[in-house]
Wavefront OBJ file of the C-alpha trace (Angstrom):
o trace
v 33.371 19.043 -23.855
v 31.137 17.767 -21.047
v 28.207 20.022 -21.920
v 28.414 19.186 -25.603
v 28.698 15.490 -24.906
v 25.674 15.525 -22.620
v 23.474 17.224 -25.188
v 24.612 14.894 -27.952
v 23.680 11.902 -25.855
v 20.152 13.284 -25.411
v 19.805 13.294 -29.199
v 21.435 10.006 -30.112
v 19.670 6.696 -29.745
v 19.694 5.084 -26.298
v 22.834 3.101 -25.685
v 25.109 5.423 -27.671
v 28.277 5.803 -25.620
v 30.106 9.028 -24.903
v 33.085 8.188 -27.112
v 30.820 7.493 -30.084
v 29.084 10.811 -29.486
v 32.423 12.592 -29.348
v 33.612 10.961 -32.579
v 30.384 11.834 -34.353
v 30.675 15.437 -33.262
v 34.326 15.639 -34.348
v 33.505 14.073 -37.712
v 30.603 16.464 -38.342
v 32.875 19.442 -37.624
v 35.425 18.213 -40.143
v 33.005 16.961 -42.762
v 30.788 20.027 -42.610
v 33.532 22.170 -44.118
v 34.097 19.699 -46.935
v 30.426 19.107 -47.603
v 29.348 22.635 -48.318
v 32.405 23.786 -50.193
v 33.178 26.637 -47.798
v 33.134 27.467 -44.092
v 32.104 24.706 -41.740
v 28.395 24.318 -41.066
v 29.292 25.066 -37.467
v 30.513 28.499 -38.596
v 33.282 28.586 -36.038
v 31.060 27.822 -33.042
v 32.211 25.304 -30.481
v 30.605 21.891 -30.128
v 28.422 22.686 -27.152
v 26.916 25.868 -28.641
v 26.116 24.024 -31.866
v 24.243 21.320 -30.007
v 22.401 23.802 -27.842
v 21.342 25.452 -31.077
v 19.742 22.178 -32.133
v 17.618 22.009 -29.010
v 16.663 25.595 -28.280
v 12.886 26.232 -28.322
v 11.642 26.375 -31.885
v 11.306 29.838 -33.335
v 9.183 28.544 -36.167
v 6.985 25.954 -34.431
v 7.136 23.949 -37.667
v 6.946 20.215 -37.146
v 8.844 19.553 -40.379
v 9.859 21.399 -43.513
v 9.335 20.444 -47.142
v 11.276 21.147 -50.324
v 10.106 20.286 -53.820
v 11.472 21.037 -57.265
v 9.826 20.511 -60.652
v 11.696 21.294 -63.870
v 11.246 21.720 -67.621
v 14.692 20.229 -68.270
v 16.800 17.931 -66.060
v 18.241 20.195 -63.366
v 20.419 19.682 -60.314
v 19.135 20.775 -56.912
v 22.392 21.547 -55.094
v 21.629 25.277 -54.654
v 18.285 24.781 -52.912
v 19.542 21.778 -50.980
v 22.533 23.754 -49.673
v 20.226 26.161 -47.834
v 17.527 23.660 -46.941
v 19.937 21.192 -45.312
v 21.165 23.884 -42.926
v 17.683 24.082 -41.462
v 18.136 20.490 -40.336
v 19.791 21.364 -37.031
v 21.873 24.481 -37.682
v 19.682 27.457 -38.618
v 16.516 25.737 -37.402
v 15.524 22.870 -35.130
v 14.540 20.146 -37.590
v 17.192 17.683 -36.471
v 15.283 14.384 -36.304
v 16.147 13.074 -39.744
v 16.000 14.015 -43.372
v 15.243 12.392 -46.688
v 15.332 13.171 -50.387
v 13.762 11.404 -53.371
v 14.219 12.244 -57.042
v 13.315 10.583 -60.295
v 15.507 9.161 -63.042
v 13.175 7.986 -65.757
v 10.647 5.667 -64.128
v 13.007 4.904 -61.269
v 13.806 6.856 -58.136
v 16.917 7.522 -56.114
v 16.228 7.944 -52.416
v 18.447 8.872 -49.467
v 17.186 8.724 -45.866
v 18.977 9.374 -42.597
v 17.605 9.805 -39.046
v 20.562 12.103 -38.251
v 20.454 15.924 -38.568
v 20.808 17.042 -42.179
v 23.322 19.763 -41.303
v 25.885 17.203 -40.081
v 24.941 14.034 -41.977
v 27.708 12.621 -44.203
v 25.018 11.338 -46.570
v 23.501 14.825 -46.846
v 26.988 16.139 -47.537
v 27.369 13.630 -50.372
v 24.088 14.795 -51.902
v 25.167 18.437 -51.682
v 28.403 17.806 -53.586
v 27.068 15.397 -56.218
v 25.033 17.367 -58.795
v 22.358 14.916 -59.909
v 19.816 16.121 -62.474
v 16.112 15.408 -62.463
v 12.728 16.684 -63.598
v 11.167 16.048 -60.218
v 12.418 15.903 -56.624
v 11.255 16.322 -53.048
v 13.014 16.525 -49.694
v 12.016 16.663 -46.038
v 13.644 17.590 -42.735
v 11.923 16.307 -39.622
v 11.098 17.686 -36.210
v 9.411 14.704 -34.593
v 5.960 15.293 -33.102
v 4.559 11.801 -33.698
v 6.593 8.620 -34.023
v 10.080 7.740 -32.864
v 13.277 9.192 -34.312
v 14.188 6.247 -36.532
v 14.734 5.436 -40.173
v 11.243 4.098 -40.923
v 9.710 7.443 -39.926
v 11.895 9.545 -42.210
v 10.130 11.119 -45.213
v 9.694 11.016 -48.196
v 7.739 7.786 -48.358
v 7.462 5.889 -51.641
v 5.170 3.174 -52.963
v 4.609 1.500 -56.321
v 1.048 1.691 -57.657
v -0.086 0.836 -61.210
v 3.574 0.284 -62.141
v 4.376 3.910 -61.169
v 6.550 5.148 -58.312
v 4.596 7.547 -56.073
v 6.416 9.635 -53.441
v 5.073 11.737 -50.578
v 6.224 14.015 -47.765
v 4.132 15.975 -45.291
v 4.141 18.753 -42.735
v 1.272 19.291 -40.336
v -1.126 17.921 -37.783
v -4.113 15.838 -38.954
v -6.430 14.609 -36.159
v -8.203 12.150 -38.485
v -4.987 10.118 -38.742
v -3.926 10.301 -35.103
v -5.583 6.946 -34.559
v -4.655 3.876 -32.566
v -1.780 1.699 -33.676
v -2.935 -0.700 -36.367
v -5.823 1.505 -37.487
v -5.901 3.177 -40.902
v -8.927 5.358 -41.768
v -10.602 5.036 -45.149
v -11.191 8.140 -47.261
v -13.149 8.456 -50.478
v -16.629 7.605 -51.646
v -15.758 4.140 -52.994
v -14.876 1.554 -50.364
v -12.647 -1.444 -51.018
v -9.722 -3.531 -49.830
v -6.659 -1.759 -48.487
v -3.464 -2.523 -50.372
v -1.132 -0.058 -48.630
v -0.162 0.145 -44.973
v 2.403 2.222 -43.059
v 5.786 0.796 -42.157
v 6.476 3.416 -39.477
v 4.210 5.104 -36.952
v 3.707 8.643 -38.299
v 0.363 10.145 -39.264
v 2.104 11.315 -42.460
v 2.630 7.805 -43.780
v -0.949 6.915 -42.859
v -2.197 9.838 -44.965
v -0.095 8.688 -47.923
v -1.347 5.107 -47.684
v -4.956 6.257 -47.324
v -4.693 8.395 -50.480
v -3.176 5.524 -52.478
v -5.776 3.026 -51.231
v -8.579 5.329 -52.322
v -7.049 5.972 -55.746
v -6.453 2.271 -56.357
v -10.068 1.377 -55.616
v -11.531 4.363 -57.477
v -9.822 3.883 -60.834
v -9.801 0.692 -62.888
v -7.760 2.399 -65.626
v -5.150 5.125 -65.257
v -6.899 8.461 -64.655
v -5.981 11.450 -66.770
v -4.270 14.279 -64.903
v -7.377 16.516 -64.777
v -9.410 13.666 -63.292
v -6.643 12.805 -60.821
v -6.354 16.473 -59.856
v -10.097 16.750 -59.210
v -10.363 13.526 -57.235
v -7.399 14.457 -55.029
v -9.248 17.684 -54.251
v -12.252 15.688 -53.099
v -10.150 13.435 -50.867
v -8.353 16.384 -49.293
v -11.611 18.191 -48.658
v -12.870 15.109 -46.811
v -9.730 15.000 -44.660
v -9.903 18.684 -43.789
v -13.639 18.670 -43.071
v -13.118 16.023 -40.400
v -11.651 18.819 -38.217
v -11.069 22.113 -40.023
v -9.857 24.021 -36.980
v -7.219 21.570 -35.774
v -6.027 20.248 -39.158
v -2.751 21.478 -40.651
v -2.028 19.628 -43.887
v 0.820 20.532 -46.231
v 2.304 17.928 -48.542
v 4.106 17.085 -51.784
v 2.989 14.120 -53.901
v 4.933 12.988 -56.970
v 3.249 10.704 -59.495
v 6.157 9.602 -61.649
v 9.027 11.469 -63.222
v 7.204 14.586 -64.461
v 4.316 15.584 -62.210
v 4.235 16.814 -58.624
v 1.165 17.888 -56.648
v 1.463 20.289 -53.726
v -1.310 21.036 -51.242
v -1.630 23.438 -48.340
v -4.181 23.694 -45.573
v -2.094 25.955 -43.339
v -2.476 26.821 -39.701
v -0.774 27.442 -36.394
v -0.062 24.861 -33.741
v -1.656 25.387 -30.308
v 0.206 28.073 -28.375
v 1.998 29.416 -31.451
v 1.202 32.291 -33.803
v 3.602 30.978 -36.448
v 1.867 30.089 -39.711
v 2.608 26.665 -41.228
v 2.010 26.743 -44.971
v 3.684 26.377 -48.365
v 5.318 28.821 -50.793
v 6.633 28.524 -54.327
v 8.707 30.457 -56.825
v 9.215 29.879 -60.561
v 12.648 30.602 -62.046
v 12.555 31.158 -65.798
v 14.158 33.444 -68.416
v 15.338 36.097 -67.939
v 17.170 34.522 -65.011
v 18.555 36.571 -62.120
v 20.744 36.160 -59.076
v 19.365 34.371 -56.033
v 20.768 34.522 -52.478
v 20.038 31.874 -49.844
v 18.488 32.820 -46.506
v 20.335 30.228 -44.424
v 23.922 30.822 -45.490
v 26.039 33.384 -47.275
v 25.719 31.930 -50.751
v 24.247 33.178 -54.014
v 24.117 32.102 -57.642
v 23.604 33.988 -60.889
v 21.269 31.646 -62.762
v 21.673 33.624 -65.986
v 25.180 32.136 -66.205
v 24.022 28.556 -65.518
v 20.545 28.019 -66.974
v 19.639 27.661 -70.633
v 16.855 29.352 -72.580
v 14.622 26.298 -72.209
v 15.153 25.983 -68.465
v 12.366 26.616 -66.011
v 12.232 25.474 -62.403
v 9.464 25.657 -59.820
v 10.692 25.421 -56.221
v 8.216 24.674 -53.418
v 9.172 25.157 -49.770
v 7.646 25.482 -46.334
v 9.470 28.784 -45.873
v 11.108 30.793 -48.703
v 14.695 29.699 -49.251
v 15.982 32.912 -50.831
v 16.125 36.572 -49.835
v 15.666 38.338 -53.165
v 12.964 36.374 -55.011
v 9.194 36.821 -54.944
v 7.746 33.700 -53.350
v 4.011 33.066 -53.620
v 2.155 31.626 -50.655
v -0.432 28.924 -51.341
v -4.035 29.846 -50.685
v -5.839 27.939 -47.975
v -6.968 24.607 -49.407
v -5.127 25.088 -52.695
v -3.921 22.046 -54.641
v -1.434 22.870 -57.405
v -0.067 20.443 -59.978
v 3.453 21.257 -61.158
v 4.746 20.042 -64.520
v 7.539 21.464 -66.698
v 8.166 23.952 -63.903
v 4.688 25.420 -64.454
v 2.041 25.641 -61.704
v -1.311 24.301 -62.919
v -3.850 25.808 -60.552
v -6.949 23.827 -61.531
v -7.890 20.428 -62.991
v -8.786 22.109 -66.270
v -5.286 23.562 -66.567
v -3.791 20.085 -66.069
v -5.058 19.041 -69.508
v -2.037 20.580 -71.248
v 0.292 18.264 -69.360
v -1.849 15.258 -70.223
v -1.811 16.114 -73.923
v 1.961 16.734 -73.865
v 2.577 13.133 -72.761
v 3.317 13.825 -69.102
v 0.311 11.967 -67.749
v 0.487 8.751 -65.743
v 2.457 6.154 -67.679
v 2.544 2.410 -67.091
v 3.005 -0.728 -69.169
v 0.924 -2.760 -66.717
v -2.088 -0.588 -66.024
v -2.886 1.157 -69.295
v -4.935 4.278 -69.751
v -7.659 4.611 -72.329
v -6.519 5.687 -75.823
v -5.993 9.449 -76.260
v -9.224 9.819 -78.216
v -11.135 8.568 -75.201
v -9.888 11.371 -72.936
v -13.235 13.147 -72.830
v -14.958 9.846 -72.003
v -12.524 9.463 -69.118
v -13.692 12.836 -67.809
v -17.321 11.809 -68.078
v -16.797 8.472 -66.344
v -15.142 9.811 -63.224
v -16.390 13.374 -62.856
v -19.977 14.422 -63.192
v -20.428 17.750 -64.798
v -17.947 20.537 -64.446
v -14.713 19.155 -65.936
v -16.478 17.346 -68.798
v -18.522 20.426 -69.674
v -15.377 22.551 -69.703
v -13.566 20.238 -72.119
v -16.634 19.892 -74.356
v -17.028 23.655 -74.517
v -13.416 23.986 -75.584
v -13.858 21.390 -78.331
v -11.694 18.677 -76.780
l 1 2 3 4 5 6 7 8 9 10 11 12 13 14 15 16 17 18 19 20 21 22 23 24 25 26 27 28 29 30 31 32 33 34 35 36 37 38 39 40 41 42 43 44 45 46 47 48 49 50 51 52 53 54 55 56 57 58 59 60 61 62 63 64 65 66 67 68 69 70 71 72 73 74 75 76 77 78 79 80 81 82 83 84 85 86 87 88 89 90 91 92 93 94 95 96 97 98 99 100 101 102 103 104 105 106 107 108 109 110 111 112 113 114 115 116 117 118 119 120 121 122 123 124 125 126 127 128 129 130 131 132 133 134 135 136 137 138 139 140 141 142 143 144 145 146 147 148 149 150 151 152 153 154 155 156 157 158 159 160 161 162 163 164 165 166 167 168 169 170 171 172 173 174 175 176 177 178 179 180 181 182 183 184 185 186 187 188 189 190 191 192 193 194 195 196 197 198 199 200 201 202 203 204 205 206 207 208 209 210 211 212 213 214 215 216 217 218 219 220 221 222 223 224 225 226 227 228 229 230 231 232 233 234 235 236 237 238 239 240 241 242 243 244 245 246 247 248 249 250 251 252 253 254 255 256 257 258 259 260 261 262 263 264 265 266 267 268 269 270 271 272 273 274 275 276 277 278 279 280 281 282 283 284 285 286 287 288 289 290 291 292 293 294 295 296 297 298 299 300 301 302 303 304 305 306 307 308 309 310 311 312 313 314 315 316 317 318 319 320 321 322 323 324 325 326 327 328 329 330 331 332 333 334 335 336 337 338 339 340 341 342 343 344 345 346 347 348 349 350 351 352 353 354 355 356 357 358 359 360 361 362 363 364 365 366 367 368 369 370 371 372 373 374 375 376 377 378 379 380 381 382 383 384 385 386 387 388 389 390 391
């Protein structure tokens, strides 16, 4: 076991002794079989080959990978998570932590672990405990900025306006690779910063910068079309700071129903691998789906009801036999009810259905004032569109 022990010690935190490494490895071998309801995640390989697999040169050159799910009815995410978690150190190199956040009403459940997802007992618990939600996101990390520690594990969450916002990110954003203690301001309206990072990743800085700008911009809760449009403006500002070097892919949840996904894809220096986002919508008539990362498939026609619809967003497609759609460059999509809303105008349906931002402490204008909300915060295009449609 000397080779396996040596490699484990290079991954574990400094000061971890050899016996602890050995026990962790033994436990992951045992628990992996239990966690995924079938063959061990090690798939019969010995300890040293498994650990070498964690640290071989990346085939994907992806810093991190993202998984999001948005649903029309409360749905469990065990199928997608089963494949995604394997990428956290077994079928891919993203072994520097994982996290998952999902909504239950206005609250969130969150699990974070700086250990590899493929061998984490907490990840195993999540995979065997079918929890249902309208909205979830998950992240597996390959550290390129910031230490391998709990505070740097995505998704990040903050309360704003009495609403739980959550965020996870993949990419490389030069604007936010600033000195420790510095946090750039984005947006046309300047003000006091209310949100700061806890860890030292550029991802958390991006999240805090977006929230700071939104908090200063809006004195009342924005409608979803207005929020959609203003997020576009902020993201354009970030990208224009360095279009060539910026890679920016993220998921942003704004409460229990709505999730935004954005992609400014690209390749890291020295790699021709494209870092972007893809999505698929599962709806009636449902079909079978087979995971890419393990020998496992599900016939959703036997599990999902007529009212079910699920949008799944991922860095790389999770299944072999479904038609995944790649995001266009610079595309911001709002997902609600498992439906992709491709423009601010299309987000109006979700607002009118009652899935807009909801808070008892920071109220929105009355429904009849929706058009006025458009006029106040967006000059021209959105307001003219709604007026033309008789809203």
